[in-house]
C-alpha positions in Angstrom: -22.9 35.9 -115.2 -21.7 36.2 -111.9 -23.4 33.8 -110.0 -22.0 31.6 -112.8 -18.2 32.1 -112.5 -19.6 31.5 -108.3 -20.9 28.3 -108.7 -18.1 27.5 -111.2 -15.3 28.2 -108.8 -17.7 26.2 -106.2 -17.5 23.1 -108.6 -13.3 23.5 -110.0 -11.8 24.9 -107.4 -13.7 25.4 -103.1 -16.3 21.6 -102.7 -15.6 20.3 -100.1 -18.0 17.4 -101.7 -15.6 16.4 -104.6 -12.1 14.5 -104.2 -9.2 17.1 -103.4 -5.5 16.5 -103.8 -3.3 18.5 -101.1 -2.4 21.1 -103.3 -5.8 22.0 -104.5 -6.9 21.8 -101.1 -3.7 24.8 -100.4 -5.1 26.4 -103.4 -9.6 26.1 -102.0 -8.0 28.0 -98.6 -6.3 30.5 -100.3 -9.2 31.6 -102.1 -11.7 31.1 -99.5 -9.1 33.1 -97.3 -8.4 36.6 -99.8 -12.5 36.6 -100.4 -13.3 36.6 -96.6 -10.6 39.3 -96.5 -11.9 41.4 -99.5 -15.1 41.1 -100.7 -17.7 38.2 -99.1 -19.8 40.8 -97.4 -20.2 42.9 -100.5 -20.9 39.4 -102.4 -23.8 39.4 -99.6 -25.0 42.1 -100.3 -25.5 41.4 -103.7 -27.2 38.2 -103.0 -30.0 40.4 -101.6 -30.5 43.0 -103.5 -30.6 41.1 -106.2 -33.3 38.4 -104.7 -35.1 41.2 -104.1 -35.2 42.7 -107.1 -35.3 39.2 -109.5 -37.5 37.6 -107.6 -40.3 38.4 -109.5 -38.6 40.1 -112.5 -36.3 37.2 -113.8 -36.8 34.1 -110.7 -34.2 31.7 -112.9 -31.5 35.0 -112.4 -32.9 34.6 -109.1 -32.9 31.0 -108.2 -29.0 30.9 -109.9 -28.1 33.2 -107.3 -29.7 32.2 -104.5 -27.3 28.6 -105.7 -24.6 30.4 -105.7 -25.6 31.5 -102.1 -25.7 27.7 -100.8 -22.8 27.0 -101.7 -20.7 29.6 -100.2 -22.2 29.6 -96.8 -20.5 26.5 -95.5 -17.5 28.8 -95.6 -18.3 32.2 -94.7 -19.3 34.2 -91.7 -23.1 32.7 -91.6 -24.6 35.7 -89.9 -24.2 37.4 -93.5 -27.5 34.9 -93.6 -28.5 34.0 -91.5 -30.0 38.0 -89.4 -33.1 39.2 -89.3 -33.5 41.1 -93.1 -31.9 37.7 -95.2 -33.9 34.9 -93.2 -37.0 36.2 -93.6 -36.8 37.4 -97.5 -35.8 34.0 -98.0 -38.4 32.5 -95.8 -41.2 34.3 -97.6 -39.7 33.4 -101.4 -39.5 29.8 -99.8 -43.4 29.6 -99.2 -45.4 32.5 -101.3 -48.3 30.8 -103.9 -46.3 33.5 -106.2 -42.4 32.2 -106.2 -41.6 29.8 -109.3 -40.1 26.0 -108.2 -36.4 26.2 -108.6 -35.9 29.9 -107.2 -38.4 28.3 -103.3 -35.9 25.2 -104.0 -32.9 27.5 -104.1 -34.0 29.6 -101.0 -35.3 26.4 -98.8 -31.4 25.5 -100.3 -30.0 28.4 -98.5 -31.7 27.5 -95.1 -30.4 23.9 -95.3 -27.4 24.9 -95.5 -28.0 28.0 -92.5 -29.2 24.8 -90.4 -26.3 22.7 -91.1 -23.5 25.4 -90.7 -20.5 23.6 -89.0 -20.2 25.2 -85.2 -20.2 24.5 -81.2 -23.4 23.0 -80.6 -24.8 26.3 -78.4 -23.9 28.1 -80.9 -25.5 25.8 -83.2 -28.8 25.9 -80.4 -28.9 29.2 -81.2 -29.1 29.2 -84.3 -31.9 26.8 -84.8 -34.0 28.8 -82.3 -34.2 31.8 -84.4 -34.4 30.5 -87.5 -37.7 28.9 -85.6 -38.6 32.9 -84.4 -38.4 33.7 -87.6 -40.9 32.2 -89.3 -44.5 31.2 -87.4 -45.9 28.2 -88.0 -41.9 26.8 -89.1 -43.0 23.0 -87.4 -46.3 22.7 -89.2 -47.0 20.1 -91.5 -47.5 22.8 -94.6 -43.9 23.9 -93.8 -43.0 19.9 -94.3 -44.7 19.9 -97.9 -43.3 23.2 -99.1 -40.0 22.8 -97.5 -39.0 19.2 -97.1 -35.1 19.8 -96.8 -35.6 22.2 -94.6 -37.3 20.8 -91.7 -35.7 17.5 -92.3 -31.2 19.6 -92.3 -32.9 20.8 -89.5 -34.7 18.0 -86.8 -30.6 16.6 -87.8 -28.8 19.4 -86.5 -31.3 19.4 -83.3 -31.0 16.0 -82.8 -27.0 16.3 -82.7 -27.3 19.0 -80.6 -29.3 17.0 -78.4 -27.0 14.2 -78.2 -24.0 16.0 -77.8 -25.1 18.7 -74.6 -28.1 16.0 -73.1 -30.6 16.3 -71.5 -30.2 17.9 -68.7 -28.2 20.4 -70.2 -30.3 24.0 -70.2 -29.7 23.9 -74.4 -30.0 20.4 -74.6 -33.3 20.5 -73.5 -34.5 23.4 -75.5 -32.9 21.2 -78.9 -35.1 18.3 -77.7 -38.1 21.1 -77.8 -37.2 22.7 -81.3 -36.8 19.1 -82.0 -40.0 18.1 -81.5 -41.9 21.1 -82.5 -40.6 20.3 -86.1 -41.3 17.0 -85.8 -45.0 17.1 -88.0 -43.2 19.4 -90.7 -41.0 16.3 -91.0 -43.6 13.5 -90.8 -45.9 15.3 -93.1 -43.0 15.9 -95.7 -41.8 12.3 -94.5 -46.2 10.9 -95.7 -46.0 12.6 -98.7 -44.2 10.6 -100.3 -43.1 13.7 -103.4 -39.7 11.7 -103.8 -38.2 14.6 -106.2 -38.9 17.3 -102.7 -37.9 15.0 -100.4 -34.9 12.8 -99.9 -35.8 10.0 -97.6 -32.6 8.6 -97.2 -31.7 11.4 -94.9 -35.5 11.3 -93.7 -35.2 7.6 -92.8 -31.8 8.4 -91.1 -33.2 10.8 -88.9 -36.2 9.4 -88.0 -33.3 5.9 -86.9 -30.9 8.2 -84.5 -34.4 9.9 -82.6 -35.5 6.7 -81.8 -32.0 5.6 -80.6 -32.4 8.2 -78.0 -34.9 6.7 -76.6 -35.4 4.7 -73.3 -38.1 4.9 -71.8 -40.9 6.5 -74.2 -42.8 9.5 -72.7 -46.7 10.0 -74.1 -45.1 12.5 -76.2 -43.2 10.0 -77.5 -44.8 7.6 -78.2 -47.5 9.3 -80.5 -44.1 10.3 -82.0 -43.4 6.5 -82.3 -47.1 6.0 -83.7 -46.3 8.6 -86.5 -43.4 6.9 -87.2 -44.6 4.0 -87.8 -47.3 5.6 -89.8 -43.8 7.0 -92.8 -42.5 3.2 -92.6 -46.0 2.0 -93.4 -46.2 4.6 -96.0 -42.6 4.0 -97.2 -42.5 0.0 -97.1 -46.2 -0.3 -99.4 -45.8 -1.1 -103.3 -47.1 1.3 -105.7 -50.6 -0.5 -107.1 -49.5 0.5 -111.0 -47.8 -2.6 -110.5 -50.6 -4.4 -109.2 -51.6 -6.7 -111.3 -47.5 -7.6 -112.8 -47.1 -8.3 -109.1 -49.6 -10.8 -109.0 -48.8 -12.4 -112.3 -44.5 -11.8 -111.1 -43.0 -11.0 -115.2 -40.2 -9.1 -115.5 -41.7 -5.8 -114.5 -42.8 -7.3 -111.3 -39.7 -9.1 -110.8 -37.6 -5.9 -110.8 -40.3 -4.2 -108.4 -39.9 -7.2 -105.9 -36.5 -6.9 -106.1 -35.9 -2.5 -105.5 -38.6 -2.8 -103.0 -36.8 -5.8 -100.8 -33.9 -3.6 -100.6 -35.8 -0.4 -100.1 -37.6 -2.4 -97.1 -34.0 -3.4 -95.2 -33.3 -0.3 -93.7 -37.0 0.7 -93.2 -37.3 -3.1 -91.1 -34.1 -1.8 -89.1 -36.4 1.4 -87.9 -39.2 -1.1 -87.4 -36.9 -3.3 -85.3 -36.4 -0.6 -83.4 -39.2 0.9 -82.6 -40.2 -2.6 -81.6 -37.5 -2.7 -79.0 -38.5 0.0 -77.6 -41.9 0.4 -77.7 -43.1 -3.4 -77.7 -46.6 -2.3 -76.8 -47.3 0.6 -79.0 -45.9 -1.3 -81.9 -48.5 -3.7 -81.6 -51.4 -1.8 -80.9 -50.6 0.0 -84.5 -50.9 -3.6 -86.1 -53.5 -4.4 -84.3 -55.1 -0.9 -85.9 -53.8 -2.2 -89.5 -55.6 -4.8 -89.6 -59.5 -4.2 -88.1 -59.0 -1.8 -90.6 -57.3 -4.1 -93.6 -60.4 -7.0 -92.4 -63.3 -4.3 -91.3 -63.3 -3.0 -95.4 -64.3 -5.0 -98.7 -63.0 -1.7 -100.6 -58.8 -2.7 -98.6 -56.1 -2.6 -101.7 -53.7 -5.7 -102.1 -51.4 -3.0 -101.4 -52.3 -1.8 -97.4 -53.1 -5.7 -96.4 -49.8 -6.5 -98.2 -47.8 -4.6 -95.9 -50.9 -5.2 -92.6 -49.2 -8.7 -93.3 -45.7 -8.3 -93.9 -45.1 -5.7 -90.7 -47.2 -8.6 -88.5 -44.2 -11.3 -90.0 -41.5 -8.7 -88.9 -43.1 -7.9 -85.3 -42.4 -11.8 -85.1 -39.8 -11.8 -86.1 -38.0 -9.4 -83.4 -40.2 -11.1 -80.0 -39.1 -13.6 -78.2 -39.9 -17.2 -79.2 -41.6 -17.4 -75.5 -43.7 -14.6 -76.1 -45.0 -16.0 -79.2 -45.4 -19.8 -77.3 -47.5 -17.8 -74.4 -49.0 -15.3 -76.7 -47.5 -12.3 -74.4 -48.9 -8.7 -75.0 -51.7 -8.4 -77.7 -50.2 -11.8 -80.1 -53.2 -13.7 -77.4 -55.6 -11.6 -79.8 -53.9 -10.9 -82.8 -52.8 -14.8 -83.8 -56.7 -16.0 -84.2 -57.5 -12.6 -86.1 -55.4 -14.1 -87.9 -56.0 -17.6 -88.5 -59.7 -16.1 -89.1 -59.1 -13.4 -91.8 -60.3 -14.1 -95.3 -59.2 -10.6 -96.9 -61.1 -9.6 -99.9 -58.1 -9.6 -102.0 -56.6 -12.6 -100.7 -56.8 -14.3 -104.1 -53.7 -11.8 -104.7 -50.5 -13.8 -104.8 -48.5 -10.9 -102.5 -51.0 -11.4 -100.4 -52.2 -14.7 -100.2 -47.5 -15.2 -99.6 -47.1 -13.1 -97.0 -50.0 -14.2 -95.4 -49.3 -18.0 -95.2 -45.7 -17.0 -93.9 -47.3 -15.1 -91.0 -48.9 -18.2 -89.8 -46.0 -19.7 -90.4 -43.3 -17.5 -88.7 -46.3 -17.8 -85.3 -46.9 -21.5 -85.7 -45.5 -21.8 -82.3 -48.1 -20.3 -80.3 -50.0 -22.9 -82.2 -48.0 -25.9 -79.8 -49.4 -24.3 -76.6 -52.8 -23.3 -78.4 -54.1 -26.6 -79.2 -57.5 -25.2 -79.3 -55.7 -23.7 -82.7 -54.5 -26.7 -84.5 -57.7 -27.4 -86.0 -58.0 -23.1 -87.7 -54.4 -23.8 -88.4 -54.8 -26.5 -90.9 -58.1 -24.8 -92.2 -55.8 -22.0 -93.2 -53.0 -24.7 -95.1 -56.2 -26.9 -96.5 -58.5 -24.3 -98.0 -57.6 -21.8 -101.2 -56.2 -19.3 -98.6 -53.1 -22.4 -99.2 -52.9 -25.2 -101.7 -56.1 -24.5 -102.7 -55.5 -21.1 -103.8 -55.7 -20.4 -107.6 -51.8 -19.6 -108.0 -50.3 -22.3 -108.2 -46.7 -20.5 -107.1 -49.3 -20.2 -103.2 -50.5 -23.8 -103.8 -46.5 -24.8 -103.9 -45.4 -22.7 -100.9 -48.8 -23.3 -98.4 -47.8 -27.5 -98.9 -44.0 -26.4 -97.9 -45.4 -24.9 -94.9 -47.6 -27.8 -94.2 -44.6 -30.1 -94.4 -42.5 -27.8 -91.9 -45.9 -27.5 -89.5 -46.6 -30.9 -89.2 -42.7 -31.6 -88.5 -43.9 -28.9 -85.7 -46.6 -30.0 -84.1 -46.4 -33.9 -85.5 -48.3 -36.1 -82.2 -50.5 -32.9 -81.9 -52.5 -33.4 -86.0 -52.6 -37.4 -85.6 -56.9 -37.2 -84.6 -56.7 -34.3 -88.1 -55.2 -36.9 -89.9 -57.9 -37.8 -91.7 -59.3 -34.2 -92.1 -56.1 -33.5 -93.4 -55.9 -36.4 -96.0 -59.0 -36.1 -97.6 -58.3 -32.3 -98.2 -54.9 -33.2 -99.4 -56.8 -36.3 -102.2 -57.7 -33.7 -104.8 -53.6 -32.5 -105.7 -52.7 -36.2 -105.0 -55.4 -37.5 -107.0 -54.4 -35.2 -109.8 -51.1 -36.0 -109.8 -51.5 -39.5 -110.1 -54.3 -39.4 -112.2 -51.8 -37.7 -115.4 -51.8 -38.6 -118.7 -47.9 -38.2 -119.2 -47.8 -39.1 -122.7 -50.0 -36.1 -123.5 -47.4 -34.1 -125.4 -49.6 -30.9 -124.7 -48.9 -31.1 -120.3 -47.1 -28.0 -119.2 -44.7 -28.2 -116.3 -43.2 -25.3 -114.9 -40.7 -27.3 -112.4 -39.6 -31.4 -112.2 -40.7 -31.0 -108.4 -43.5 -29.1 -108.3 -46.3 -30.2 -105.7 -43.7 -32.6 -104.2 -44.1 -30.4 -100.8 -47.6 -32.0 -100.8 -46.5 -35.7 -100.7 -43.9 -34.7 -97.9 -46.5 -33.3 -95.9 -47.9 -36.5 -96.3 -45.3 -38.6 -95.4 -44.9 -36.6 -92.4 -47.6 -36.5 -91.1 -48.6 -40.4 -92.0 -45.5 -41.6 -90.6 -45.7 -39.9 -87.1 -45.8 -43.1 -84.3 -48.4 -42.3 -82.6 -50.7 -43.1 -85.9 -52.3 -46.3 -85.6 -49.6 -49.7 -87.8 -53.7 -50.5 -90.2 -54.1 -47.0 -90.3 -50.5 -46.7 -92.0 -50.4 -49.6 -94.5 -53.5 -47.8 -95.3 -52.6 -44.5 -95.7 -49.5 -45.5 -97.5 -50.7 -48.0 -99.4 -52.3 -46.0 -100.9 -50.2 -43.5 -101.3 -47.5 -46.2 -103.4 -49.6 -48.5 -105.0 -50.9 -46.0 -107.9 -47.5 -44.1 -108.2 -45.5 -47.6 -108.4 -48.8 -48.4 -111.5 -47.7 -45.7 -112.9 -43.8 -46.3 -113.1 -44.4 -49.6 -114.2 -47.3 -48.4 -117.0 -44.5 -45.6 -118.4 -42.2 -47.7 -118.9 -44.0 -50.1 -120.6 -44.9 -47.6 -123.3 -41.5 -45.8 -123.0 -40.0 -49.4 -124.2 -42.2 -49.3 -126.7 -41.6 -45.7 -127.8 -38.6 -45.1 -126.7 -37.6 -42.2 -123.7 -36.2 -38.7 -124.0 -35.2 -36.6 -121.9 -37.0 -33.8 -122.4 -40.2 -36.0 -123.2 -43.8 -35.6 -120.7 -43.0 -39.2 -120.1 -39.4 -38.8 -118.9 -40.4 -36.0 -116.6 -43.7 -37.8 -115.2 -41.3 -40.5 -114.0 -38.9 -37.6 -112.9 -42.1 -35.9 -111.2 -43.4 -39.7 -109.6 -39.7 -41.2 -107.9 -39.2 -37.1 -106.7 -43.4 -37.9 -105.5 -42.1 -41.3 -103.4 -38.7 -39.4 -102.0 -40.8 -37.2 -100.2 -42.8 -39.7 -99.0 -40.8 -41.5 -97.7 -38.6 -38.8 -95.9 -41.5 -39.1 -92.9 -40.3 -42.8 -92.7 -37.0 -43.3 -90.4 -35.6 -47.5 -89.8 -36.6 -47.5 -86.3 -39.7 -47.3 -87.6 -40.0 -49.7 -91.2 -37.7 -51.9 -90.2 -37.9 -52.3 -86.6 -41.5 -52.0 -85.1 -43.5 -52.2 -87.9 -41.7 -54.3 -90.7 -44.3 -54.3 -93.3 -44.2 -50.6 -94.1 -40.3 -52.1 -94.7 -42.2 -54.4 -97.1 -44.1 -51.7 -99.1 -41.3 -49.7 -99.2 -39.2 -53.1 -100.8 -41.7 -53.2 -103.1 -41.4 -49.7 -104.2 -37.7 -49.9 -104.5 -37.9 -53.1 -107.0 -40.4 -50.7 -108.8 -37.5 -48.2 -109.0 -34.7 -50.0 -110.3 -36.9 -51.1 -113.5 -36.8 -47.4 -114.8 -33.0 -47.6 -114.2 -32.5 -50.5 -115.4 -34.5 -49.8 -118.4 -33.4 -46.5 -119.2 -30.1 -45.4 -117.3 -28.9 -43.5 -119.9 -31.9 -40.1 -118.6 -29.8 -37.9 -117.2 -32.1 -36.0 -115.4 -34.4 -39.5 -114.2 -30.7 -40.8 -113.4 -30.6 -38.3 -110.6 -34.1 -38.2 -109.2 -33.3 -42.2 -108.8 -29.9 -41.7 -106.9 -32.3 -39.6 -104.2 -34.2 -41.7 -104.1 -31.7 -43.4 -103.3 -30.1 -42.6 -100.8 -33.7 -42.2 -99.1 -33.7 -46.1 -99.1 -30.7 -46.7 -98.1 -31.3 -44.2 -94.4 -35.1 -46.3 -93.7 -34.3 -49.9 -95.2 -30.7 -50.6 -93.5 -29.2 -53.5 -94.0 -32.4 -55.3 -96.5 -31.2 -52.7 -99.5 -27.4 -54.8 -99.7 -29.1 -56.8 -102.3 -30.1 -54.5 -104.5 -27.2 -52.1 -104.7 -25.5 -53.7 -107.4 -27.6 -53.8 -109.2 -28.6 -50.2 -108.9 -24.8 -49.6 -109.0 -23.8 -51.4 -112.0 -26.2 -49.3 -114.1 -25.1 -46.5 -112.2 -21.5 -46.9 -113.7 -22.9 -46.7 -117.4 -22.3 -43.7 -119.8 -20.7 -41.4 -117.2 -19.5 -37.1 -117.1 -17.7 -35.6 -114.0 -20.9 -34.9 -112.8 -22.6 -38.3 -112.8 -19.7 -39.7 -111.2 -19.7 -37.2 -108.6 -23.1 -38.1 -107.5 -22.1 -42.0 -107.5 -19.9 -41.4 -105.3 -21.7 -39.4 -102.6 -24.2 -42.4 -102.8 -21.2 -44.7 -102.5 -19.7 -42.7 -99.9 -22.9 -43.2 -98.0 -22.8 -46.9 -98.0 -20.2 -47.4 -96.4 -20.6 -44.7 -93.9 -24.2 -46.9 -92.7 -23.5 -50.1 -93.6 -19.0 -50.1 -93.0 -17.5 -52.9 -92.9 -21.1 -55.0 -94.2 -20.2 -53.8 -97.4 -17.4 -55.6 -98.1 -18.3 -57.7 -100.6 -20.3 -55.3 -102.2 -17.5 -52.4 -102.5 -14.9 -55.5 -103.8 -17.3 -55.8 -106.3 -17.7 -52.4 -107.6 -14.0 -50.3 -106.8 -12.2 -51.9 -109.6 -15.4 -50.3 -112.4 -14.9 -46.6 -110.4 -10.8 -46.4 -110.3 -11.1 -47.7 -114.1 -14.0 -44.7 -114.6 -11.8 -42.1 -113.1 -8.6 -42.3 -113.9 -9.8 -41.6 -118.0 -12.8 -38.6 -115.5 -10.0 -37.6 -113.6 -6.3 -37.6 -115.9 -4.0 -35.6 -116.1 -6.1 -34.4 -119.8 -9.4 -33.6 -118.2 -7.8 -31.0 -115.8 -5.3 -29.1 -118.7 -7.7 -29.0 -121.8 -8.3 -25.6 -121.0 -11.0 -25.2 -119.3 -10.6 -21.9 -117.1 -11.1 -23.1 -113.4 -13.7 -21.4 -113.1 -15.9 -23.1 -115.9 -19.0 -25.3 -114.7 -16.3 -28.3 -116.5 -13.6 -27.9 -114.0 -16.3 -27.0 -111.1 -17.5 -30.8 -111.4 -14.2 -31.8 -112.0 -12.8 -30.5 -108.9 -16.2 -31.3 -106.7 -15.7 -34.9 -108.0 -12.0 -35.0 -107.3 -13.0 -34.3 -103.5 -15.6 -36.8 -103.4 -12.8 -39.2 -104.7 -10.6 -38.2 -101.8 -13.5 -38.5 -98.9 -14.1 -42.0 -101.1 -10.8 -43.3 -99.9 -10.9 -41.4 -96.2 -14.3 -43.4 -96.0 -12.7 -47.0 -96.9 -10.1 -46.3 -94.5 -12.4 -45.3 -91.9 -14.8 -48.0 -91.9 -12.7 -51.4 -92.0 -13.1 -51.7 -95.7 -9.2 -50.7 -96.3 -9.0 -55.2 -97.2 -10.2 -54.2 -100.2 -7.4 -52.3 -102.0 -6.0 -55.5 -101.4 -7.9 -58.1 -103.3 -6.4 -58.6 -107.2 -9.4 -57.2 -107.9 -8.0 -53.9 -107.2 -4.5 -54.4 -106.2 -4.4 -53.3 -110.2 -4.8 -49.5 -109.4 -3.3 -50.1 -106.2 -0.3 -48.0 -106.8 -1.5 -45.3 -109.0 -4.0 -44.7 -105.8 -0.7 -44.3 -103.9 1.2 -42.5 -105.5 -2.7 -39.9 -106.0 -2.6 -39.9 -102.2 1.0 -39.3 -101.4 1.5 -35.9 -104.0 -1.9 -34.7 -103.0 -1.0 -35.2 -99.1 2.6 -33.1 -99.9 1.3 -30.5 -102.8 -2.1 -30.4 -103.7 -3.2 -26.6 -103.6 -6.1 -27.5 -101.8 -5.1 -27.9 -98.2 -8.5 -29.7 -97.2 -7.4 -32.7 -99.5 -4.5 -32.2 -98.4 -6.0 -33.3 -95.0 -8.2 -35.9 -96.2 -5.1 -38.0 -97.8 -2.8 -37.8 -94.4 -6.7 -39.2 -92.4 -6.3 -41.8 -94.8 -2.6 -43.0 -94.9 -3.2 -42.9 -91.0 -5.7 -45.3 -91.2 -3.9 -47.4 -94.1 -1.0 -47.1 -91.0 -2.4 -48.8 -87.9 -5.2 -51.5 -90.6 -2.3 -52.7 -93.2 0.9 -52.4 -90.5 2.2 -53.9 -86.9 4.6 -53.8 -85.0 6.3 -56.1 -86.7 6.7 -56.0 -90.1 6.5 -59.5 -91.2 2.9 -59.4 -90.2 2.4 -56.6 -92.7 -0.5 -57.5 -95.4 1.0 -55.1 -97.3 4.5 -55.3 -98.4 6.7 -52.5 -99.5 3.9 -50.1 -97.9 6.2 -49.2 -94.9 9.5 -48.2 -96.4 7.8 -46.0 -99.3 5.8 -44.8 -95.9 9.4 -44.3 -94.4 11.4 -42.9 -96.9 8.4 -41.1 -99.3 5.4 -39.8 -97.4 7.3 -39.0 -93.8 10.1 -36.8 -95.5 7.8 -35.7 -98.6 4.4 -34.6 -96.3 5.9 -34.1 -92.6 8.9 -32.6 -93.4 9.7 -30.8 -97.4 5.8 -29.7 -97.6 5.7 -28.0 -94.0 9.3 -26.6 -94.5 8.2 -24.7 -98.2 7.2 -21.3 -96.5 3.8 -21.4 -98.4 2.5 -23.3 -95.7 1.0 -20.3 -94.0 1.2 -21.6 -89.8 -1.6 -18.6 -89.4 -4.2 -20.2 -91.7 -6.8 -22.5 -89.7 -7.0 -25.2 -92.6 -3.4 -25.5 -92.9 -3.3 -25.6 -89.0 -5.4 -28.1 -89.0 -3.8 -30.5 -91.6 -0.7 -29.5 -89.8 -2.5 -31.8 -86.6 -3.2 -34.6 -88.7 0.7 -34.5 -90.0 1.8 -34.5 -86.7 -0.6 -37.5 -85.7 0.6 -39.0 -88.6 4.5 -39.2 -87.4 2.7 -40.4 -83.9 1.4 -43.2 -84.9 4.4 -44.0 -87.8 6.9 -43.7 -84.6 3.9 -46.5 -82.7 3.7 -48.6 -85.4 7.5 -48.7 -87.6 9.9 -47.7 -84.3 13.1 -47.0 -85.2 13.0 -47.6 -88.6 11.4 -44.1 -88.6 12.9 -42.0 -86.5 16.2 -42.8 -88.1 15.3 -42.1 -91.4 13.5 -39.1 -89.8 16.4 -38.1 -88.2 18.7 -38.6 -90.9 16.5 -36.4 -93.0 16.5 -33.3 -90.6 20.2 -33.8 -90.3 19.8 -32.9 -94.5 18.1 -29.8 -94.4 20.6 -28.4 -91.7 18.2 -28.8 -88.5 20.6 -28.8 -85.4 21.3 -31.7 -84.1 20.5 -30.7 -80.3 17.1 -29.9 -81.7 17.1 -33.1 -83.3 17.6 -35.2 -80.3 14.9 -33.2 -78.8 12.8 -34.4 -81.9 13.2 -37.6 -80.9 12.5 -36.3 -76.9 9.1 -35.4 -78.1 8.3 -38.3 -80.7 8.6 -40.6 -77.8 6.1 -38.6 -75.1 2.7 -38.4 -74.7 2.0 -34.5 -74.5 0.5 -34.2 -78.5 0.1 -30.8 -78.0 4.1 -30.4 -77.1 4.9 -32.2 -79.2 3.4 -30.1 -81.8 3.9 -26.7 -81.2 7.9 -28.4 -80.7 8.2 -29.4 -84.7 6.1 -25.9 -85.9 9.7 -23.8 -83.7 12.0 -26.5 -85.2 9.8 -26.1 -89.1 10.6 -22.2 -88.3 14.2 -23.4 -87.1 15.7 -24.6 -90.1 13.2 -22.4 -92.6 15.6 -19.6 -91.3 18.4 -21.9 -91.7 17.6 -22.4 -94.7 16.9 -18.6 -96.0 18.5 -17.1 -98.9 20.0 -20.6 -100.2 17.6 -22.7 -102.3 20.3 -24.8 -103.7 18.5 -27.9 -105.8 15.4 -29.1 -106.0 14.2 -32.6 -108.1 11.0 -32.5 -109.4 9.4 -36.4 -110.4 7.1 -38.0 -111.7 6.0 -41.5 -111.7 4.4 -43.3 -115.9 2.0 -44.4 -116.0 0.1 -42.4 -113.7 -3.7 -41.6 -114.9 -4.3 -39.7 -111.4 -1.7 -37.0 -112.3 -1.6 -34.3 -113.0 1.0 -31.3 -113.3 0.2 -28.9 -111.3 0.4 -31.9 -108.7 4.3 -32.8 -109.3 6.1 -32.2 -106.5 8.8 -30.5 -105.8 10.9 -31.6 -103.2 13.5 -33.9 -102.8 12.0 -37.4 -103.6 12.9 -40.1 -105.4 10.1 -42.5 -106.9 11.5 -44.7 -110.2 15.2 -44.7 -111.4 14.8 -42.6 -114.4 12.1 -40.5 -113.7 13.6 -37.4 -112.6 14.9 -34.6 -113.8 16.4 -31.4 -112.0 15.0 -28.1 -112.9 16.6 -24.1 -111.3 
């Protein structure tokens, strides 16, 4: 009961392991002071007597007594426990075979508390020395297994003393000597794998700290580093009980894989530290693991996986130059790995990390051509794309694609070999009966990396033109024939999104897209136009799918990706085909569909510039009509939360629409907006650009709209108003944009001059003022200066504004205008005045949050004062 009272007192008041307020901490201090003055020596004697008398008679009570002692050691005189009577008793209880586990653990806890007692470093060294001398063989592996917490705490304290005192100090050197003496026990504890007895986090923290003290390791320290590497290897190894789950990657396997990934983070950090301190020793350690794994037919999946993982991590640490030249043992290890065939290679874990490790060291093959055939063999045999696990096979295809990108011309001599090895996978794909309802699909893009790899390989310029045509024909013709057959069947029987035919069409179009990634416009339309003709025919076939089934959304998305690639490689020759595609892509659109559509249109504009004028003029009214519905006020105010998928799609569409307008303005296409068919939408677009540039909550959207206006001014206005392409636009910019965006929006205190994006917007606003002065002259200046004075700008600053505006130093102008804005804000501080809210009739793009509060007027009758 007395021990339980002490334990409760510690929990409720004395312990610093729990958060305490100032009053509670003061109470605890008074109680400790009173106990130290009155009864602590008597209590310590009682602990010893109880431990002696009850260790055999009632070990459960003895364990509670020692637990109470452990809790008090941090604030009592340590000599009451750390003495020639108590310490030997504690060691005897901890190591005695007759001690029950709770009692032995309580004894170890007391000793650990003694070792961790806070004190001066020199006094701590003396205390640690007394503990070491009290028990023969204290640093032995057996002690580590039986007293894991103690040896870890001891090692941590010895390391801390060494850090504080240094190696040149006698006590510091003694601390290092004691630390190294106890290391075998620490290693034994760490390697035991007993989570109940060993705090792996504390052990790992100590080992990391110990490694960090090393600069040029001695032979003895190199031996210790080897043991630490073994600890890392063991703690990074999977439990064999999960082997089957990790192979099929079911729910249990996925959870174990995620858990191990998290557990390995600190271990990998420790491994990196060792690599930096002793790269040679690390490579020798990994070499030993690989040799052992290759020489034994009984080697486990877990041992092979961790050996390959450590080799992979080594590749992250050594520099690219070391890998390229094969520094150290890399020149020996990489060829060893290339020829490796582990007995457990069929396991998913081993196969994946093996391929990743090969890929990590691929730069070695760049400098050592003789190993390229071995590399290809890895990717092309049962270790790679022909692995029995589909996920491994697909991953091998992806890594092969990366290898081809890197090695390129070095692979030309092996083109036939590679294509022959890939033939099985390609034939299986092209011979699939997509009408079979029993086909199972794990992904609409399974195997696509293999097609990209083949495309990259064929597209290498060192491949002869005849060979390219031969290989490309063998790829494209079967795929196009399959498309035609599927379209014919689907027209007769219908096409549902989830049907095998629809998924088959998606996979074939993805394959065609991937193949095209190996080619560029210069090759296809320039030096080897025959290839261009082949891709043009393929495009015609794919467009038939779009024409026949424009409403199948997943299929349409894949076709858009294919069109992106055709724009890149066919160039201007594709323009005649684009209107057909665009008209179909505008059928039955929602926000996500229009966003994908605008992304394609923006690419077309950037690629073809003014050459896309007729195309854009044809399609712009339909685009504006669709967007006026999708981006209407109701779309943003129908109750969607801002983080819903629907709202995110609308926001993404809005962003791409502003980019669309900017691309029109910056690529000599702004005259499209002035054509009779597009003019109907111009007023709404101008109002939308105005409101967004003034007050949209997304600063990046405001910046885009300001840039759009600047380019429109350059395109539509000259120094003479008579020559303006759009009558009234000049007045609109002077009276509405200049006042609302260039003045009122920056005067609003929500405009943050410390925000990077806002500063970028401010720079565009300053550029807009310079352009307006250049094109509008005194009309702009007079109106803007008047608005400055109405905003309580001092007359002298208004005059300075005019002078700075005329100058050529844009940075000085920007700095002046920022200070001017801040002074006007100060003038207006505390005076709200009145503001006017304006709403334009029949403005389908306008939303409630876009309405801008400021001194801006639109049409008479559509304004109202608010507080």
